[in-house]
N, C-alpha and C positions, 0 to 999 in steps of 0.2 A: 598589796598581793593579797585574798581574803583564800578562803582556803580551799575554792571551789578552781579560783586561777591556779592553786599551786597542783592541781589533781589534771589538768588537765593540757599539761606537757610530758605527764606522766605515763595516760592515757593514749598520750603523741606516741610514743614515744614505742611502746609496746605497740602500737595498732600498725604503726610506718614500720615496725621494726620485723614483721608477720609478713608485710607488703615482700620488704625485700627479700625475705626468707624465703618468699612462692617465690619470687626474680630469680633469686640462686636455684632454689630447686627445678626450675626450668630450665634455667642453662644445664645442671650436671643432667639432664636427662638426655638433655641433644647433646653432650661432648661424651658422658660417661656411659650412658647406659646403653649398650646393643648390646648384642652378637659375639663374638669372638671373631676376630681376623682369622677366617679358615685359610688366605693367600699363603701360595707358596712362596715368599722368593726365588725371584729368575736371579740365575749367576751365567757368567762370562767363561767360556772353556778359550780365552786366548787375550792377552791386553786387549781394550777395547782402546779404539782408534781414533782420529775423529780429523777428515783432512776437510781445511780448507779453502771452498772454492771461491779464486778467484771471482769476482764481478766488472763488470763493467765501469769505466773511470768514473763515466755520469751517476752509475747510483749510488757508488760508494763513498762520493761525495755529499747523494745528499741525503745517503742513512748509511754518515759515518760508525749507531753506533749501534747499529747490527752487520753479523756474517751469518756466512749460509757455509755448512759442510755433509761431508762423504762419510757418513761410518761408517766403519771397517774393523778385522780384527788380522792380525797374525795375514800368512799370504795373501788372503785376502785383500786385508790390507797391502800390502804393499804392490798386488797385479793392479791394483787403480791409483795409484797415484799417481801413473801415465792417462790420468783418465781416460781412455780407450771403452768405456762400460757397452754394456752390452742383455745389460737386466732391465728389468722395471722397474720405473721410478715411485718410487714413495718419498711423499712428502710430511716428515712430522712438524704442527704449532705446538712448541709447550704454549702455557699457560698463566694463570697471574701469576708472577714470580718464577715462574721454568724457567728450567737449567733444557737446554738443546742436549744437554747429555741422557732424560732421559729418554732419548728412542734408543737406547741400549738394548732393553730388554724387548725391542722389536724385530730389530737387528739381528742380534746375539739368535735367536730361538728361529728366526726365520733364516739366516746362515746355518743350523744346523739341518733344519729341513733341507735346502737344497745340498748338502754333504748328503744328506739320503739318495735322494733321485741322484746324485753323479752331476749337478750342477744340468739336467739337462735345461729345468726353468731358477732363475735367481730373483732376486728384488733385492734393489740398487734404497737405500735406507737415509735419505736427506732429514737434513734441519732444519732448522733457524733459530738462530740466539735473536733472545731479543733482547739482550738486558739486562734478564730478569724483571722488566719493568715491573709495579703496579697497577696494571692495569684495569684490576677489578674493582681500583678505589679508585684510578684517578682517567677520565676515558679518553685527554686529550691529544693520545698517542695513539690511536685504534685506527685512526683513517693511516695514518704514517703506515702501523703495522700490513694495516690492509694491501696499503701498496708498492710495500716492498716485497711481501707475498707473489703481486703480483710479476712483479719481475725475475723475481726466484726463479717463478714458473718456465716461463722463459730461457732464462736463464740453463736449467735442467735438461729444457727441450733442446737448447742447442745444444747440449753433451752430446747429445744419440745421435746426432747429426753425417748424413751416409752410412750407417748401420743398417746390415738386412733387415734386420726385424725392429725397426724405432721408432721410438712411438709418437703416440700423438696426443695422448696428455697423461694425467700423472695425476696418481691415488695421493689421496690429505688425511695424516690422522691425526688429530684436534683435541688436548685436554685441556678440559674447563675454556677461559676464554680462547684460545687458539681453534675452538672448533665454533664462533666468533669467525674472528677472525677469516677466518675459512667460509661460511658463510657468507659474508659481507662480499666478498669476489664479486658476488653477480650484481652488487650493487654501483660496483665501478662504471666510468663508461663506456672506454674503449674495452674490457674484459671479455673476450670470448670464451662462453661457455662454455664450449668444446673441448678449453684444456684441464679440464677436471668432469672426470664422471664417477666420482666411488668420493664418499667424504666418511667417515664415522668420527664423530663424538665422541669423547669420554669427560662425562663429570660435565658437562656443560650446559652453564646455566642460561636457557634459549629463551624466556618468556620479558624475565628483564631482571635486569643486576638488581644481586647480591645487597649495594649500597645505592642506592640512587646519589651521588654525594658533586654530581659538580653534570651540568646541562648537557657538557660533552658527550659523557656518558648515558641517561638514556635520550639522544639524538639518534647516538649509533644505535644504539636498541631500534629504536624506531621506525629508525630509517631499512635495516636490515629482516623484521619481523613486517613493515607493511610489504619489503617488496617481496619475499619469500609468498607475500599472498595474493597480492595484487597482479603478483607474475609466475602466479603457479603454473602454468603452459607450457613456459621460455625452462623450465626446471625436469622437464618431462625425461629426458634423457643421462641427469644428476639421479643416483642413488645414494638416499646418507639413510647413515645409521648412528642412532642419540644409544649409549650408552650408557645408565649412573649407576652412582654408584651405592644403592638402598640409603638404608638410614643411618648410618656410617658417613653416609658422606655431605658435612655439614651444609655443605653449599645444595650387584650385580648377580645378586644373587638370584634372576629366573632363571640365568643363560646355562645353559646345559654342558656338561660335564665341565660345570662349575659354580656353582651355588656354594657361591659365596661372596658375602657383602663385604664391598670394598669398603676408602675412607678417598678425602678427595686425591688422596696423595699416589696411595700403592694403588691405586685404578692403572699407574702408566707401569707397575711392575708381578702386577698380580697373574703368576703362573700361566695359574687354568685360563684367566682372562685371557691374555698372551697367545697363550697358544690356539684356544677358538677363533683369533682375531687371523691366526700366519694359516691355519687350515682354511677355515675360507680365503686369504689374500691363494693361495693356493689351487683350491676348486676356481676361483676365477678365472684362471689363464685359459686362456681359444688357440688353443694347439695349433691352430692356423698364423696366430698373428704373434705368437709369444708372449701376446701383453691381455693384461685387465678386457676384458671380451667388453666389446659395444652391444650387447644383446640388452635391456634394460629387464626383461624379463626372469632370465636366466643369475641377473647379478640380483634380483629379490630373491630369486630362487636359493640360493645360496645362501646368501645371511639368513633368509628366515631354517634353514634347512646349522643353519651354527650357533645361530642368536637366538632363536625363537623355541622351535620343536625340533627337538632334535629325535629320526627317528630310529636309533642306533646302528643306521647302517651306512658306509662309504657313500658321498653323495656320487647318486648319479645322476643326468641330464636329463634321459631321457629312457627310465628304466625298462624294463620290460613290458607290455602289460600278461603277460602270457610267460610260465617259467614250466617248465620241464620236471617234473618228480620220479629224476631218476634212480640208478642205483636196486641193489636188491634186499632194501629194507620193507621187513614183514609191516604190514597194515594190520592194524585192530583196530575196530569200530569200535566208537565209546557213546551210549544211549542215554547212561543217566547227567543231570544237570549242574552236578559237580564233581569236579576229577585232578586228582595230584599224583604228580610224578616222581620219580626223588630218582636220580641217575647216577651213578658211583661207576667207574670202570663197565661201561656197558661197549661190549667189542664189537657188538650191529646196533646200529640204526635203527630207529620205527617212527613209522606214520600213525598218529593218535589221529583217527579219522569220527569228526561230531558231526551227525546229520541234522541236517534242521528243521524237516518238515513238522519233524516230531515235537517243534519244539517254538516254532512261533508263537503259535495261538497262545500259547503258554507265558512265554515271556518274552522281551522289548529287546532288549541288548545278550550281548555276548562279552567278556571278559576273563581276558585273557595274561598271564606275566607266567618270566623266563628271569630264575639270576643267571644264566649265561648270559653275560655284557660284553659279549663279541660283535662283528658285523655282518651275521650272516642270517639267511633268513632265516626265520622260524614260524611260522604263522601264512597259512596258503588259504585261500578262498574254491571250491572245485563248482567245476556245474554239470558235472555228473549226476544226472535222475536217477539212476535205475543200478549203481552200482559203486562202493565203498570205495573201491580204489580208483585213481581218477591220475593219470601219464602227465595231463596239462592242466597245472592250476592261475589262478590271478597272485601275485605274492605282495601279500596284507601286513608286509611287513614293515609295509610306508607307510602305515598306517598307526605304526606304533607307535610310542612317545620312550625316552629312554630317562629314566628317576636312577639316583645314585646306588640303586643295591638292585635295584631290576629293570625290563622293560615289559613295557603292561601295552595294551592294546584294548581300544573299546571302541564294540560293532556294534552298531545301531543295523538290524536286522532288516529293520523297514526298509535303509539304502543298499540291500543289494538282496532285491525282489530275486536273481536269475542265480542266485551261489540253490548248492548243494544242499553241501558240507563245508564244515571249516576243518584241516589237518593242520596239525603241529606234526613237525619233525622235529622229535632228536636224535640230534645225531648221536655216532662211536664217545664216550666220553674217555678216553685213557688218562687217566690221572684226573680226572674231572669229578666233581660235584658240585652238581645245582639242581634245580626246583623248576618243576611246571604246573601253572595248577591256571584250571578254569573251570570256568562258572559261565550258565542263561540265568539273566535276573531282570524282575520287572526293571523301571525306572524308578516308579511312586513308590517302591518300597524299602532303596539302596538311596531313595532323598530325602532327607529332613532340616525345619526349618524353625533354624535356632532366632527369637527374636531376640536385639541388645538389648542391653539394659541400657535407663535412661540418666540423660548423662548428669546428672543433676544427682542420683544415686549418691556419687565418692565410693564407688566400693563396697556399699553395705548391704548392697541385694544382688541377687547372682539369677541368671538363666544360666538351666541346668539338661542336660540329658544325659540318658543311661542307656547305650549299645549293646542288649547281648550275642555279640558277633554270628552270626553263621554266615556270614561271607566274608569276600575278600575289597569289598567297595564300600564302600560309604563317599557321596555329597551332603554337608553340614551347609546349608545357606544362612546367614547372616542376613536376618531380615535389619532393613533400616539401615543398613550399616552403609551410607553416601555417604559423608562429608569429611570434612578434612580435620575439624576441630574433637571431633570424637575419636580414643584409644580404648580400647581394653585390652586384661587378659587374661588369654584363653588356659584354662589347665585340662590339660588330659592324662585320663591316669588312668595303667592297661593292668588290665589280673585276667592270669592266663595261670593256665595248666603248668609247676610249674616243673613236671616230669617229664617234657615235654619241647625234646628242641624243635625253637624257633626262629625265622627271619625274620630281623628287624622290618619296625614299620614303619614307614614315612607320612610324612603331616604334612600337605602342602596348602599354604594359603593365596589361594588364586581370587586375582581381580583383572574383575571378564574386560575392563575398559582401557587398560594399563597394564603394560608387563612389568607387576610388581611380585611378581611370586617371590613365596616365603617358602622354601624347604627342609623338613627339620628329619631327622632321622635318629630313631631312638631303639632299645632295647628292649624286648620284655620280657618282664611286667617292670614298667617306668609309671615317672609323675616326669608332668612335660612342664614348660609354662614356655605358651606362643602371645610374644606379641600382638598387635593385629590395628595398623592407622595406616590412613595415605595417603599419599606422597597428591594423588590429585582427586579433587573432588567426583561426583557422579553425576556424567555430563546428563543432558534433558533428555533428550532422544536413547538414554539406555534406559534400558528396565530389567537388563537382567543385576543380579549382583552378588556380592563379595561372597566366595563359598568357600570351604574349611572340608580337602579331600582327606579318606586316614583310608592309605591302602596298611589294611590289616590283617590279623590274622584269623583266623576259623574259628571258631568254639574262647573267644578271648572276648573281651566284658570288657566295654571302652568309658566312661565317663567324663562329659563333657561339660567343665563352668566358668560360663563364659563374666565377667564382670568388667565396670565399667574402672581403671583406671586414672584418676587424678594424677599424681605424679605425669602420666605420660597427655596427658592434655596438656600441665602445664608446659611439658615440652613440648606437644605442636603450637599452639602459641608461640614462644619461643624462636621454634624455627619459620614461624609465616610472617613473625612481625616483630623480632626482634630488631627489625633494622631501622624502626619507626619511633619507638624505644627511646633517641634522643630529641622527636619531636614532641612525646609526652609528657620528657622531662621541660623543656622551655615551654610550651602550656601552662608547666604550674606553675614553675619561676615567675610569670608574667602577670599571671595572676592576683602572686601576693607581691609581684612588686607596684602594680596596681593598686591596691590595696595598702602597703603603704605608703601611697602618695594622697591615698583617702585620709590614713590615718593623720598622717602632718597636715594636710589641709583642714580636717575641721575639731583635730587637740591639741598642736602642735608638737604632737611628738611622734617619733617614729616606732612602730613599734618590732621588735624580733622578729626575724625572716622566720626561724622555727615557728611562732606563734602569729605567724598570720599567715604562712601556710595551712597552716590547722583554718582557722579561720578563710580565709579566704579561697583558696582552691577547692571549689567543689563544678564535684563533676554536671551535676544538673545547670549552673553557666555555658555550658559551651555545647555539651554533649546532643539538648535538642535540636538548636538550631541547625546543625548541621544535619540532623536526621530531620526534621522538616523541610530544607533546603535538597535535599537527597531524596523524598519525596513529590516533588513537587518538580522536579527536575523529569519526572517520568509521566508533563502534561505539557504536551507543544507550544501549550502559548507560553506557558514558565520558562520553558527553554529557549523560547522566541527572545523572550525578553536578558535571559541571560547573557547567550548568545550578544545583541546588540550594544550590552554592556561591556563587547567583549574579555567578559571573564572563564578561565580554563572549568573545566570541570572538576566535583568538587573527590574529590582523590575515594572517597569508600562510594562511590558511583558506580567507578572504575573495576575498583576490587569486588563487588559486589555483582556484577554483569562477568568474572573474569573467578567466579564462589572459590575468589580466597577473602573475603569477608563473613565473619556470620555471625548472630546474636551474640551480643554484652559483651563482644575480644574490646570494642571500643575503653567503655566502662570500663574494662580487666585492665585493659593497656593505660590506662588513664590514672588508676589508683596504683599499679607498675612505678608511672609515674611518681606519682606523690609521695611513693615509697624511697626512691633515688632522690629526689632532689630535697628533699628532711633528711636521711644522712651523709646527702657530700655537706651540706649546711652543717650539718653538725660536726662531719669529720674537719672541715676548714676552717671552723669555730677553734674547734682546742687544736686544732695550730698554731690559731690565731696567738690564740690565750696562753700554748707552752712559748713559741719561738716568741712573743712578749716577753713574759717573763726572761728568760735567758736574753734578751738583746736589755733590760734593765738593767740582769747583775752584770751585763759587760762594762752598759753605758751607759754616758746621764744624754737624760732625752732632753728634745727640744721645749721651746718654748711655745703654745699653741697658740698661732696667729692667722687669721685673716690670707690667702691668696691669693694674687691676681690672676684674674682668669687671663687672661691674653698679656704675656711678655715679649719681645723679638727675641730671648733663648726661649721659648715657646715655637713660637715661628719659624724659627732655623730648624729648631727641633720637627714638627710637621713638615717642612719642606725637603730633611735630609730621609727621615724614613719611606713619605713620598714618594721620593728619586731608587726610592730603593725598590720599593713595592713597585716602579715603573720598572730599573731594566736588571731584578733580579726576579725574584717572587714574593708573591702578594702575602701570604702566610708563612711569610720569614719578616717583614716585619710585621705582619698582625701577633708576629712571637715574641720581638723585641720589642714590641709598646705590650703585650699582655705581661713580662716577665718589667717593663714601668711599671704598670699597673699594682701589679703584683707589691712591687715596693714599697708604693706610696701606702698603702691600702697597711703594709706591716708597719709600714711608720707610723701610721694615722691610732693607730691601733696600741702600739706603744705610748705616743706620749698621750690620748686615753687613758689608757689605765694605769700613766703616772699620776694623774690629776688626776683622775680619780683615786690612789693612792693616797696622797697630798691631801684631797678633800676631807677622807677619813681623818687622816691626823689633826689634824687644826677641826675636827667637831673633837675629836676626841680632847685636844687641848684644850676648847670653848667648856666644853663640862668640867672640866679642872678648875680651870678659872671661877668658870661658876661656882663650882663648892666652894672654893677659897672665900670667896668676895662674902658668902651668906655668914661663914662664921667668924668677921672681922667684927671686934665690937666699934672702931668708930664711929663718932657722932656721928661727925657729918658723910655724907655716903655721896659716893663716889660719881659721877657724871658716865653714862654710858660711852663706850669707845662707838663714837658716830663711824669711824675711817675706815675699823678693824668691817664691823658688819655689810659697809658698803660692798671693800674690799673682796671680801668673801661670798656676798649673792654677787657680785661680778662672776666669781673665777668661779660658782656654781653652772652658773647659766650660760658659761664657757665650756666648762666640761660637758653642760648637759646637751647643747648646742651637737661642738666634736662627737657625742657618743650619736645621737640623731643624723650626723654625715657618715659615720663610721658605719653603720648600719644601713646606710642605703648605696652605696659604695659595696659593701656585700656584696648585699643581692646584683647590681650592675656587673661585679667579677664571678660572679656567678653566670648573670648573660651571656657573658664575653667568654667565660671559661670553654660555652658549648661552640659561639662561633670560631673557638680554637682547633679543641677536638674535632671537629667537622671538618674543617678544610687542613687537616693535618698530614691526610695520605699527599698531599698536594706539597708540602716540606718532602718532604720523606721522599719523592719522584725527584724531586728537584735536586736538593741533596745529593741523590745515589746517581745522579746524570750532572752532576758540576762539573762533572771533569771534557765533557760535549760543549756542555752551551752555558754559560752564566745564568744566562734569561728563559726563563719559564716560559714556549710558545706553543699552545696557548698558555693562558691562565686564568683559570674558572675562578679566582676571589681577585683580580687586580684591581679593578674599581671599587670594588664594595671595603677592600683593603683601606683604600684612600680617605673614602669619607669616615667609616670608621679614627682610620690616626686624627684625624681633622675633627674629630670629635669628643673622642679618649683626651686628647692632649687641654684638650676644657673642658671634660665633664672631669678626670680627678684632679681638678682642682677648686671643683666644686664645692658649695655646702647645705647644706640642710638649710637654711637660715635665706640663703637664693633664692632657693626651690621652693618654699614658704610665702617667703615675701612677691613672686613674680603673678601676674592675671593674666596668666595664661591655664594656674595648676591645675581648676576648675576641667581643661577642658583635657589639657593630659595627661588626670586620673584616668579617667572614663575611658584612653585610649586603649591599655596593654589586653584589654576585655574582650575589645574587639582583632588587636591582634594574637591573642590567645585562642580565639575562635578562628582565624584567620590560617596559624600555623597548623590545624592538626585537618584543616577544610584541603588544603593545598602543600602541605607536606608531607603528606607521608610516603607518598608516593618523588617526589624530589625534595631529599631532603635541603641539596641546594638555597632552595629560596626561602630557610629558614635563619639564618641568616642579614636575610632583604629584610625580613619584620621585626627583624631585636633591632638592628640600623635603623630604623624606621622609629622605633620606640625613644632609643638612645641619641637617636637627633628634637625629637619632641622634652628632650630633659637637659640636651644643655640649652635647647631655644627659653624651656622656662627659667633658668639661669640667667637670661640675657634680659628678658621682655621681663 
């Protein structure tokens, strides 16, 4: 190997090391770089008990692994043991690997709330035990879970039969995949939609599975989402609320009075969020039926109050349009455009009246804030045109919004043409200290446009504004921030006069097309960093832009600096597309595999995996083809031809239509896949060398010999493993043959290493012999030992063929490793449920496993010489390139298709060994 050849592996190692490092940085951003968990843990006041509900024999026999429980504590649990229930039924559905015991946070807090009301109303919390099944990775039981929940609903409602206020429907809280199962109830043929009227989902992946590892999972999602889209009219009586976990959820900081981002698991016990949920449940009760209201408008109003915009008041279904301003409070007229009042131990209440006539021409809005966070009304609108005192006014407190440290109201004067005054109520403040502020302003003066930095600036450039604050409120519009691949760091630094005591500032990043608000509370002066990234791209019909709202202190200076965050962009790529990385790794290995076959055909020698990966795995071989197909699918004539061939839609086109795809992402993922494939091969080669050395020190290797491809013993092995696959689990059979193949590769590596060591010793011995013969002074020349040279040449040829075979087997083994990894979840599911059923049904990989067993039993005993002499090699060497393109075209949203393409390539390999 020349100097350039020696330099190539070193350069490749550095390049692919950098790519692997970028992947790790993206994973780190997803898993570890987020705001701290500010949720409080919920605790039980009494020991939690779970009463198992007896199911009908037919149901119990059909679903032996599933159970239904009723939650209780202390005396409440004792009273419910006879199952004479009088409350309001709520059913909790756990998610992927979730426990039925996760209902305890909801149940315990609801019980405490009922005790405060002397059990005027109370809830009965039921929970389903799904045996902690891994339904996010194996979709074979999702339909079974859905049907069991249907049976549970009927059982629950029967428990209330004969009661005075018997319910006719059940509210459902579904965590993770439990929320999807709840939605799937509507797809059942015999399901009556009136059985549920309220559905709350927590951290549920509604759009698509996190890892589409089997067709049962993707088909289930398609059926549910299509039904909810096409049969939307049938769902008008069902109210649905979806609460996500924010960026801490790898799979809710916008909820009022919660203001905390949760991860995927803590969302079920986050006290702040649970409190908001329970308050909503109690406000949903109809006093006449003592059940959750059947009025969809009221349900929506309650959920909006508690989860979207909280005015800082206790919910009222129909608040009074006008309120009497009673009391012997002092009336004070304020004519200035800016006003501040601090109350401390005031014994008398006051009304501050702001006449609007003098402000309407100069200002467009009025902003008021109140640091007293009680639930009483505080801001009103009067229609007395001639007097600064009014006895009846409109309660504008319902227009306010609750933030962590203040209640704020922003009123557009144009929307209230009949109002003559704004009135602020300052109640007597015995021992309380609070501040009220009001100001009139023009919207243009408080709205600043800040263009975001370019994606490729990598944080080297920045956008910057300086606010010399004279007001209390500013909106900074983030222009051109509309895609999920964008990510920024926003630094906000505040400087104020240190002698004046000031309230904390509140920064809110608001995404108008989805409730992704993030709220930050800081003391002044301060320096804070805010991460700005999206869960969902801006819809086409949406013209509004993201806004950073600063609820500021007057006479302070705020410096806002925005920079592109390269690490968070990597995190966004991993967050949205990590599930597709196995596809890109397999695509790279297929290109390498095809390159090795081509090299074997042209030179008679097979190259190392890592060297061939550097040479053959190029994105320009696959990416342009997919891009051209996606482009052509925009034309009707091409789509008609495509559909006539019964070809599925290219995944990239589907992702683009969902705004989940963006420029260069496929190229980036391909390079990431190259890095992963390279270093996984390096680690495996290192493992082989170390293990081979240990093996050689402990045992004596066998002599290399050519094995027969098909023997009675192998046929028996094929039949046995096929029987295992058919009667138990396909992934289990695959894992067995995977271990067998690993043993074969290790054994071949040991033999090749031993033969190479022997050849090296023979070469050294030959050199010594030739040197000794030169020194000999005998006149008669010795005849050359032709037999020895022939033997050495034959041994060298055999070793070279074995080395070529080893290189091919290492590549095939890498491909097979990814097949096993993609089918591993079904194996884990089968092992977990083995006590209920020996046979996995349905099995997503049973047929594929049987085919692979037949292929690999032949292939693992094949040699490179058989492939090299095949008549089919010229054709077979070109197929992996086509399969690499097909894997990327159809496997990104359907990972379960990847083993099919790999199996086809291995089948052709076997044909090469035979023909």
